[in-house]
Each structure stands twice: as C-alpha cells, then as structure tokens.
C-alpha positions as CSV (number, residue, x, y, z in Angstrom):
1,X,-29.9,6.9,30.1
2,X,-28.4,7.8,26.7
3,X,-25.9,5.1,25.9
4,X,-25.0,6.6,22.5
5,X,-23.0,9.3,24.3
6,X,-20.9,6.9,26.3
7,X,-17.5,5.7,25.2
8,X,-15.4,6.7,22.3
9,X,-16.6,7.5,18.8
10,X,-17.2,4.6,16.5
11,X,-14.8,4.0,13.6
12,X,-16.3,4.5,10.2
13,X,-17.1,1.2,8.5
14,X,-14.9,-0.3,5.7
15,X,-11.9,1.9,6.6
16,X,-8.5,0.5,7.5
17,X,-7.2,1.1,11.0
18,X,-3.9,2.2,9.6
19,X,-2.3,3.5,6.4
20,X,-0.3,1.1,4.2
21,X,3.4,1.7,4.2
22,X,3.6,1.3,0.4
23,X,0.4,3.1,-0.6
24,X,0.4,5.1,-3.8
25,X,0.8,8.8,-3.3
26,X,3.6,8.6,-0.8
27,X,7.2,9.5,-1.3
28,X,8.2,5.9,-1.9
29,X,5.6,5.3,-4.6
30,X,4.3,8.6,-6.0
31,X,1.3,8.7,-8.4
32,X,2.1,8.1,-12.0
33,X,5.4,6.4,-11.4
34,X,5.2,2.8,-12.6
35,X,8.2,0.7,-13.8
36,X,8.0,-0.2,-17.4
37,X,7.3,-3.9,-18.0
38,X,10.4,-4.4,-20.1
39,X,12.5,-3.1,-17.1
40,X,10.7,-5.4,-14.8
41,X,11.3,-8.4,-17.1
42,X,15.0,-7.5,-17.4
43,X,15.3,-7.4,-13.6
44,X,13.5,-10.7,-13.2
45,X,15.7,-12.4,-15.8
46,X,18.8,-11.1,-14.1
47,X,17.7,-12.4,-10.8
48,X,16.9,-15.8,-12.3
49,X,20.4,-16.0,-13.9
50,X,22.0,-14.9,-10.6
51,X,20.2,-17.7,-8.8
52,X,21.6,-20.5,-11.1
C-alpha cells in the first residue's frame, strides 16, 4: 500500500499558514514608503505631551 498518496498534500516547510495583515507590499504598507525618523519622533513627543 502506498501511504504517500493518502491524505492531503503536505505544507512546505518554514512557510507561514497565513499572510500577515501588515506585510510590506500591500496597500496599507507599500514598498519604499517608510516614515522619516524625524516625523516619528515628533509624533512620539506629541503623544508623550498629550499623556501628561
């Protein structure tokens, strides 16, 4: 009996079972679009001030 032909196909190794919702290359986060560090720091400082 050839057991290799029974059941579903095996999933390739080291691959995720699903795609990440925030993966690069999607509409939400396209390739090459990174926020500048200065903009990030400004947002962080504004959030810190808002919390006080």
